[in-house]
C-alpha positions, 0 to 999 in steps of 0.5 A: 047311655047305659041302656045303649051299652047294655043293648050292644053287649046283649046283641053284639054276636047277632050284629056281627053275624049280620055284618059278616053275612053282608057282601064286602061292598055293603060292609064298606057302606055300613062302615062308611055310614057309621063313620059319617054318623059319628062325625055328625054326632061329634060335630053337633055336640061340639057346636052345641057346646061352643054356641052356649 
């Protein structure tokens, strides 16, 4: 987790420049995919805890 945080801090400006360079429709698509990925990860972790 720390490596991910460090990588994000290191590359945040480049990521935001890329995101701002996208057309609005693609920005919404990226945001939608991030939300779906977050929901899937949360669901997976929750179900893994419940089934133990």
